[in-house]
N, C-alpha and C positions, 0 to 999 in steps of 0.2 A: 473524447473525454475532456472535461473541463476542470479547471482548478477548484471550482466550487464543489463539484462532485467528489473530488479526492478529499477536500478539506472536510466535508460532511462525514465522510467515512473515518478519516483520521481523528476527528474531534468528538466522535460519538462517545457518549457516557452512558453505560460503561463501554470501554473500548473492546472491540472484537477484532482478533487478528484477521488479516485479509491477504489475498494474493493478487498481485497486479499481473495481468496478462497482456503481453505485447503483441502487435500485428504480425511479427515474424515467428510467433510460437513460443518465444521465451517467457518464463514466468519468474516472479520475485515475491517471496513471501515477506510479509510485514507483521512480525510477531508482537510489536508494541509500537505506539505512536513515536517513540524516540528513534526509531529505525528508519525514518522517513523524513525528508525536508524538501522545502521548495526554494526556488531562487528568490532573492529579495524582489519585491514589487509584484509578486504573483505571476511571474513569467511562466514560460512553458517547460522549463527544466526542473526535474525532480532528482533527488539523490536518495538511493535505497542503500542502507548499510547492512552489512552481515556481522554476526557475532564474531567472526575472525578478523575484524577491522578492515576488510576489504569493503568496497562499495561499487555501485553501478550509477552512472549518470544517464538519466533517461529523458527522452522528448515526450512530454505529456500528450502530444497530438498523435503519438504512435501507440498509446495505450488504448486497447480495444475492450477491456473488461476489468472490473474490479470484483473479484469473487470473495464472498463473505460466507465462509463455511458456517454450518449450524454449530452451536456451542456443544461441547462434550458434556453429556449429563451422566452423572454417576447413576448406576442401576439401583433401584430401590430394593433393599435387602429385607 
């Protein structure tokens, strides 16, 4: 995974929530672009925040997938 690929998903307009999948099987949901940041200078460290104020520091090189689920569409009535 490259920082440019992550930046493209994070900066998409409109933003779509996505899930970061790690090589070891862990996954991290990103419900809004404010829940993720990268190290200054575009390094390989990213931080994923959770609503409860906890966070995880991840190595971008160990990310093997960015999953972007289909948007939820209200059924036509």
